[in-house]
C-alpha positions, 0 to 999 in steps of 0.5 A: 492513484494511491499514496504508498509508504515503503520502508525496510522490514524484517529479514531484508524485505521491503514493506509497502503499505497504502494508508488510505486502504486500511490493511493493504500491505505487501512486501518484496525482496527489493523496493521494485518488487515491493512496489509491484506487489503493492500495486497488485494488492491495491487492485485486489483490495479495490476489486474486493470492495467493488465485488461486495458493493462497498464504497472505495475510499478516496485517497486522503492521506497526507505525508510529511517528513519530519526531522528530529 
């Protein structure tokens, strides 16, 4: 299980990223598409690490919503 941040990006696309896997970012035209795409990106990211015998970092990200 991984924590994902999703937010509106440029050109009406949604951006999704997984902070515990640096550089693991995807996007989609809708939130649902962005979520589907980031799931695939996470799977591919982890598969590439395992293929190269590199450690897969555990989920360690903690998020807060701060009102300013």
